[in-house]
N, C-alpha and C positions, 0 to 999 in steps of 0.2 A: 445039474444042481437043482434040488427041489425048491419049491417056493419058500418053505420054512428055512432052508439053508440060506437062500438069498436074503431073506429078512434078517436073519441073525448076522450075516456078514455086514449088512447095511447098518445094523445097530452097533456092531463092533467098530466100524469105521468112524462113527461119531466120537469115539474115544481114542483116536489115533492122533499123534503129534504131527508137526509139519516137517521135521527132519526126515531125510530119505530113509533113515534106519528104522523109523517107527511110523511112517506115514500111511501104512495100511496094515491090516491084520497079518500075522505071520505064524507059522507053525514051527514048534520045536518040541522034540520028544513026544509025549503023549497029549500035548495040548496045542490049541490055537490061541494066540494072545493078541490083545490090542492094548496099547499104552500111549499116554501122552506125557508121561513123566510124573503126573500127579495121581493118576488112576491106572491100575493094571487089571485087566479083565482076562479071564481064561475060560475056555469051554473045551470039552473033549475034542481031540484033533479032528479037524475037518479035512477030508482028502482033497477038497477043492481049493483049499488055502495052502499055498506053497511056502516053503522056508524062504526067508529073506536073508541073503548073504550079508547084508549090511546091518541086520538087526543085532542087538547085543546078545551075547551068549548068556542067558539068564542063570545058568548053573556055574559059570566061571567068574563072571565079574563080581567083585566083592560087594559092592553096594547092593546089587540086585539079590545076591545070595543072602545077605543079611536080612533083607526085607521079605524074601520068599519064604523064609522059615515061618512067618506068621500065617501063611496059607495052610499050614499043618496044625495050627493051634486053634483051640476053641475059646472064644471070649467068655467071660462070666455071664454076659447077657446079650441077647440079640434085640435090636430095636428095628421095627418096620420103618423103612425110609418114608413111607406114606405118612405115618404118625408123626415122625420128626418134622416133616414139612408142614403138617397141619398145626402142630404146636407152635411153630415159628410164625405162621400166618395169623394165628389166633392171638398170640401173646407178645408179639414183637413190640419193642419199646422204642425203636428208632427205624424210620423208613430207610435209612442209609445202611442198615446192617447187611453185611454180605457174608457173614459166617454165623453158624449156629453151634451151640454146645451140645454134644452127645456124650453122655458119660462125663469123663474128665477132659475131653479133647474138643477142639473147635474144628469145624469142617466148612468148606466153601459151600455156600447155599446154592450157587449156580450149578455146581457139579452134582450135588445131591438131587437137584431138580432134574437134571439130565438123566441121571441114573434111574430115577423114578419113571420118567417118560419112556425110557427104553425097556425097563424091566419093572413093571408095577408091583411085582411081588418081592422086590429087593429088600434085604435086611442088612443092617450094619452092626458089627460087633467091635467094641473099642477095647484096646489093651492098655492104653495109657496116654498121657497128654501129648507126647511127642513121638509116639510109635504109630506105624501104619495100622489102620483098622481093616478088619475083614469085611468083605461084601459077599453076599450069597444071593442067588436068584435061580429060578428054574433053569436048569441046564448049565449052570456055571457058577463061578465065584471070582473073587479078586481082592484087590487092596485099594485103599484110598489113603493118601497122605493127609495128615492134619494141617491146619493153617494156624498162624498166630493171630490173635485178636489184638489190634493196636489201639483201640479206642476205649 
């Protein structure tokens, strides 16, 4: 495995969940995936990342299938995650805020920060208030689920 591949796998692992089915990146079809249930990232299939027999079959399970259709859609507008985070730090009204509005939807500030740390060129495209948003970054893309703002 090259140094670049090792770095990418390390970045992807940061977005894996704790359940054995998603606790490490896994390959299916033409892609290698990482997910924690809130974020799903994919990159072109890496030969060094094997299939996980415990991982959900993303093409068969209805919930994943419904969400994966957004990977093939283009949002009306892309927002640089870096700019979203800058706006939040500059204009936040409450130190306790843990979500930020992008387009018509709210997203967890911590997850957007982690995405930016791993992929500084990342962009987010929103489809609607309760729909997953597209992520794109050099070498891959993904989805992030919105959150509800309760305050």
